[in-house]
C-alpha positions as CSV (number, residue, x, y, z in Angstrom):
1,X,-0.2,0.0,-0.2
2,X,1.1,3.5,-0.9
3,X,1.4,5.7,1.9
4,X,-0.6,8.9,1.4
5,X,1.2,12.3,1.6
6,X,-0.6,14.7,4.4
7,X,-1.1,18.1,3.0
8,X,-0.5,21.0,5.5
9,X,-3.1,23.6,5.9
10,X,-2.2,27.2,5.7
11,X,-4.4,29.6,7.9
12,X,-3.9,32.5,5.6
13,X,-5.7,30.9,2.6
14,X,-7.7,32.7,0.0
15,X,-10.7,32.6,1.9
16,X,-9.6,33.9,5.0
17,X,-8.2,36.8,3.1
18,X,-11.3,37.4,1.4
19,X,-13.0,37.7,4.7
20,X,-10.7,39.8,6.2
21,X,-10.7,42.2,3.0
22,X,-14.4,42.4,3.1
23,X,-14.5,43.4,7.0
24,X,-11.9,45.9,6.1
25,X,-13.7,47.4,3.2
26,X,-16.8,47.5,4.9
27,X,-14.9,49.5,7.6
28,X,-13.6,51.8,5.2
29,X,-16.7,52.4,3.2
30,X,-18.5,53.7,6.5
31,X,-15.7,55.9,7.1
32,X,-15.9,57.4,3.7
33,X,-19.5,57.7,4.0
34,X,-19.3,59.7,7.5
35,X,-16.6,61.8,6.0
36,X,-18.5,62.9,3.1
37,X,-21.5,63.7,5.0
38,X,-20.1,65.3,8.0
39,X,-19.3,68.9,6.1
40,X,-22.8,68.8,4.8
41,X,-24.3,68.3,8.4
42,X,-21.8,71.1,9.9
43,X,-22.9,73.4,7.1
44,X,-26.8,72.8,7.5
45,X,-26.3,73.5,11.3
46,X,-24.2,76.8,10.5
47,X,-27.2,78.0,8.1
48,X,-29.8,77.4,11.0
49,X,-27.6,79.0,13.7
50,X,-27.2,82.1,11.7
51,X,-30.8,82.4,11.0
52,X,-31.6,81.8,14.7
53,X,-29.2,84.9,15.6
54,X,-30.7,87.1,13.1
55,X,-33.9,86.4,14.3
56,X,-32.7,87.0,18.0
57,X,-31.0,90.4,16.8
58,X,-34.2,91.3,15.2
59,X,-36.3,90.7,18.4
60,X,-33.4,92.4,20.4
61,X,-33.9,95.7,18.1
62,X,-37.7,95.5,18.5
63,X,-37.5,95.5,22.5
64,X,-35.0,98.1,22.3
65,X,-37.5,100.1,20.5
66,X,-40.4,99.3,22.6
67,X,-38.1,100.4,25.6
68,X,-37.4,103.8,24.1
69,X,-41.3,104.4,23.5
70,X,-41.8,103.3,27.2
71,X,-39.5,105.6,28.6
72,X,-40.4,108.5,26.8
73,X,-44.2,107.7,27.9
74,X,-42.9,107.3,31.8
75,X,-40.9,110.7,31.6
76,X,-44.3,112.3,30.0
77,X,-46.6,110.8,32.9
78,X,-44.0,111.7,35.4
79,X,-44.3,115.5,34.1
80,X,-47.8,115.1,34.3
81,X,-47.8,114.1,37.8
82,X,-45.6,116.8,38.5
83,X,-47.8,119.4,37.2
84,X,-51.1,117.9,38.9
85,X,-49.1,117.8,42.1
86,X,-48.6,121.5,41.8
87,X,-52.1,122.1,41.1
88,X,-53.1,120.1,44.1
89,X,-50.7,121.9,46.4
90,X,-52.3,125.1,45.2
91,X,-55.7,124.1,45.7
92,X,-54.8,122.5,49.3
93,X,-53.7,126.3,50.0
94,X,-56.9,127.7,48.5
95,X,-58.8,125.1,50.7
96,X,-57.0,126.2,53.9
97,X,-57.4,130.0,53.4
98,X,-61.2,129.7,52.6
99,X,-61.6,127.3,55.7
100,X,-59.8,129.9,57.8
101,X,-61.7,132.5,56.3
102,X,-65.3,130.6,56.7
103,X,-64.2,129.8,60.6
104,X,-63.6,133.7,61.2
105,X,-66.7,134.9,59.3
106,X,-68.7,132.2,61.7
107,X,-67.2,134.2,64.7
108,X,-68.7,137.8,63.6
109,X,-71.9,138.9,63.0
110,X,-73.9,137.8,60.0
111,X,-72.7,140.0,56.7
112,X,-76.2,140.0,55.4
113,X,-77.7,141.0,58.6
114,X,-75.2,144.0,58.9
115,X,-76.3,145.2,55.6
116,X,-80.1,144.8,56.2
117,X,-79.7,146.8,59.2
118,X,-77.6,149.6,57.7
119,X,-79.6,149.8,54.2
120,X,-82.4,151.9,55.8
121,X,-80.2,154.9,56.6
122,X,-77.1,154.2,54.5
123,X,-76.4,156.6,51.6
124,X,-73.4,156.6,49.3
125,X,-70.3,159.1,49.5
126,X,-71.2,162.2,47.0
127,X,-68.9,163.6,44.5
128,X,-69.8,167.4,43.8
129,X,-71.4,166.3,40.6
130,X,-73.9,163.9,42.4
131,X,-74.6,166.6,44.8
132,X,-75.7,168.6,42.0
133,X,-77.9,165.8,41.0
134,X,-79.8,165.6,44.5
135,X,-80.1,169.1,44.7
136,X,-77.8,171.8,46.6
137,X,-79.8,171.6,49.5
138,X,-79.9,167.9,50.0
139,X,-78.3,167.1,53.4
140,X,-77.0,163.5,54.8
141,X,-76.1,162.1,57.8
142,X,-72.5,161.5,58.3
143,X,-72.0,157.7,57.5
144,X,-69.1,155.6,57.0
145,X,-67.7,155.1,52.9
146,X,-68.7,151.6,53.3
147,X,-71.8,149.6,53.7
148,X,-71.1,146.3,55.3
149,X,-67.6,146.3,54.3
150,X,-68.6,147.5,50.8
151,X,-67.5,150.7,49.1
152,X,-70.5,152.7,47.8
153,X,-68.9,155.9,46.2
154,X,-69.2,155.2,42.5
155,X,-71.7,157.3,40.3
156,X,-71.9,154.3,37.7
157,X,-72.9,150.5,38.4
158,X,-72.5,147.5,36.0
159,X,-73.9,144.2,37.3
160,X,-72.1,141.0,36.0
161,X,-74.4,138.1,36.7
162,X,-73.8,134.3,36.1
163,X,-76.9,133.3,34.2
164,X,-76.1,129.1,34.2
165,X,-78.2,126.9,35.1
166,X,-77.0,126.3,38.4
167,X,-77.9,129.8,39.4
168,X,-81.2,130.0,37.7
169,X,-82.5,126.7,39.0
170,X,-81.2,127.2,42.8
171,X,-80.5,130.9,43.8
172,X,-82.3,133.0,41.1
173,X,-84.9,134.7,43.4
174,X,-82.0,135.4,46.0
175,X,-80.3,137.3,42.8
176,X,-83.3,139.1,42.3
177,X,-83.2,140.2,46.0
178,X,-79.6,140.9,46.2
179,X,-79.6,143.2,42.8
180,X,-82.6,144.9,44.6
181,X,-80.5,145.5,47.7
182,X,-77.5,147.0,45.7
183,X,-79.6,149.4,43.9
184,X,-81.2,150.8,47.2
185,X,-77.9,151.6,48.8
186,X,-77.4,153.8,45.5
187,X,-80.2,156.6,45.7
188,X,-79.3,157.8,42.4
189,X,-76.6,157.3,39.9
190,X,-75.6,158.5,36.5
191,X,-75.9,155.4,34.8
192,X,-76.7,151.6,35.4
193,X,-75.7,148.7,33.0
194,X,-76.4,145.0,33.0
195,X,-74.6,142.0,31.6
196,X,-74.5,138.3,31.9
197,X,-71.3,136.5,32.7
198,X,-70.6,136.1,28.8
199,X,-70.7,140.0,28.6
200,X,-73.9,140.0,26.8
201,X,-76.4,143.1,27.5
202,X,-79.7,142.6,29.4
203,X,-81.3,145.6,27.1
204,X,-80.0,145.4,23.6
205,X,-81.1,149.0,22.7
206,X,-78.4,149.9,25.7
207,X,-75.5,147.9,24.3
208,X,-72.3,149.8,25.0
209,X,-74.6,152.6,26.6
210,X,-75.3,153.7,30.3
211,X,-79.0,152.7,31.0
212,X,-80.5,156.1,32.8
213,X,-81.3,155.8,36.5
214,X,-85.0,156.1,36.8
215,X,-87.6,154.6,39.1
216,X,-89.2,153.1,35.9
217,X,-85.9,151.7,34.6
218,X,-84.9,150.0,38.0
219,X,-88.1,148.5,38.1
220,X,-87.7,147.3,34.4
221,X,-84.2,145.8,35.2
222,X,-85.9,143.7,38.1
223,X,-88.8,142.7,36.0
224,X,-86.6,141.6,33.1
225,X,-84.2,139.9,35.2
226,X,-86.6,137.6,36.8
227,X,-86.8,135.8,33.3
228,X,-83.4,136.5,31.8
229,X,-81.9,133.5,30.7
230,X,-78.9,134.1,28.0
231,X,-76.2,131.3,27.4
232,X,-73.6,131.2,30.1
233,X,-70.3,129.3,30.3
234,X,-70.6,129.7,34.3
235,X,-67.3,132.0,34.0
236,X,-67.4,135.5,34.8
237,X,-64.1,136.3,33.3
238,X,-65.6,137.1,30.0
239,X,-68.2,139.7,31.5
240,X,-65.7,141.5,33.6
241,X,-63.5,142.1,30.5
242,X,-65.9,143.3,28.3
243,X,-67.2,145.9,31.2
244,X,-63.7,147.2,31.8
245,X,-62.8,147.4,28.2
246,X,-66.3,149.1,27.1
247,X,-67.2,151.4,30.0
248,X,-63.9,152.7,32.0
249,X,-63.5,156.3,31.8
250,X,-60.9,158.7,33.8
251,X,-63.9,160.9,34.6
252,X,-66.1,158.6,35.9
253,X,-66.3,156.1,39.1
254,X,-67.5,153.2,38.2
255,X,-68.3,149.9,40.5
256,X,-68.9,146.0,39.0
257,X,-71.0,143.9,40.9
258,X,-69.9,140.2,39.8
259,X,-72.5,137.2,40.9
260,X,-71.8,134.1,40.8
261,X,-71.4,130.6,42.2
262,X,-68.3,128.6,40.5
263,X,-65.2,128.8,38.2
264,X,-64.9,125.6,36.5
265,X,-62.4,126.5,33.4
266,X,-59.0,128.4,33.3
267,X,-56.0,129.5,35.4
268,X,-56.9,132.1,38.1
269,X,-53.5,133.7,38.1
270,X,-54.2,134.4,34.2
271,X,-57.5,135.9,35.0
272,X,-56.1,137.9,37.7
273,X,-53.1,139.0,35.5
274,X,-55.6,140.0,32.5
275,X,-58.1,142.1,34.7
276,X,-54.8,143.7,36.4
277,X,-54.0,144.8,33.0
278,X,-57.0,146.1,31.7
279,X,-57.8,147.7,35.2
280,X,-54.7,149.4,35.9
281,X,-54.3,152.3,38.4
282,X,-53.6,155.8,37.6
283,X,-50.9,158.0,39.4
284,X,-52.8,158.2,42.8
285,X,-53.3,154.6,42.8
286,X,-57.2,154.5,42.1
287,X,-58.2,151.9,39.6
288,X,-60.5,152.5,36.6
289,X,-63.2,150.5,38.3
290,X,-64.0,148.9,41.5
291,X,-64.8,145.1,41.3
292,X,-66.8,143.9,44.0
293,X,-67.9,140.4,44.2
294,X,-70.6,138.3,45.4
295,X,-70.6,134.3,45.9
296,X,-73.7,132.4,45.9
297,X,-73.4,128.7,47.7
298,X,-75.6,127.0,45.0
299,X,-72.9,124.1,45.0
300,X,-72.5,123.3,48.7
301,X,-75.5,121.2,49.1
302,X,-74.8,119.1,45.7
303,X,-72.3,116.8,47.6
304,X,-69.8,116.3,50.4
305,X,-67.2,118.7,51.5
306,X,-66.6,122.0,49.7
307,X,-66.9,121.9,46.0
308,X,-63.5,122.5,44.0
309,X,-65.2,125.0,41.7
310,X,-66.8,126.8,44.4
311,X,-63.1,127.1,46.1
312,X,-61.7,128.4,42.7
313,X,-64.5,130.9,42.4
314,X,-64.3,132.1,45.9
315,X,-60.3,132.3,45.4
316,X,-60.7,134.4,42.4
317,X,-63.1,136.7,43.4
318,X,-61.7,137.6,46.8
319,X,-58.5,138.2,45.0
320,X,-60.1,140.5,42.4
321,X,-62.4,142.5,44.9
322,X,-59.0,142.8,47.0
323,X,-56.6,143.8,44.1
324,X,-59.4,146.2,42.6
325,X,-60.6,148.4,45.6
326,X,-63.8,146.3,46.4
327,X,-65.4,143.5,48.6
328,X,-66.1,140.0,48.3
329,X,-69.0,138.9,50.1
330,X,-69.7,135.2,50.5
331,X,-73.2,134.3,51.4
332,X,-74.1,131.3,53.4
333,X,-77.4,130.6,52.3
334,X,-79.5,130.7,49.2
335,X,-82.6,131.9,50.8
């Protein structure tokens, strides 16, 4: 028998090498795929991040713009608050002043009673011209130059009456009575005029002219006043200015009697300055017209406390009377 020759086995044969080659090839292929796709992914991420940054920057600019607007609004509101605080401080000062005057008045005799007690015997101071009107033989008792604190030395009188709804509805009968009382303390004058707070004349035929003082004319004034209802903005400023501009004269002694209940619009100081400019004083210190003012407490029964518009009216009228040679009378009842 012949002996078979045994072949040796080589572990690195072709099949083994094929397997190994395929494995390494797969790994290399994966690496190639990964390397090829990586730049694309990074680029996409960069694009996405750039868009996000741009969006965030746009939102930041928008927020900054809104912040600027809000800061501007805040500054404006702070300025408004400062103005309102100043107004409040002035009003509180007016309240304190009025309350002080009210407390003082309550401790004194009632002003209206004093006036009524003196009306029967009181007569105005007479200029030489008025003595001629009353006659050379006229004799008068020596009286003070004021009646209830109101100077009565004028030859001409002008009524400026608030004809607003609040006055018409709540104080008109008292207005008629007070106009009558004022006329009574002037036995005879050279001229009378009646205007409302807007500067409108009671009698159109006497617009810009003096109404002659006769008993019949005085009666006609009271009769017409009882039903007189021209438009009013409840502010006496226009009437005062119109009266001074039209009727002032260096050779005439004129008194304005302002009747009203409130001052709702405008600046008190502006009115005071305007009247001071129109009603300036001469070398002797006498102003063109006297300004007497009367406050009717119409608004006091319409709410709690002292109404602001009534306080503003009282403050304005008191100032005008003091600086223009007159007196301010605050009535304490509408009856």
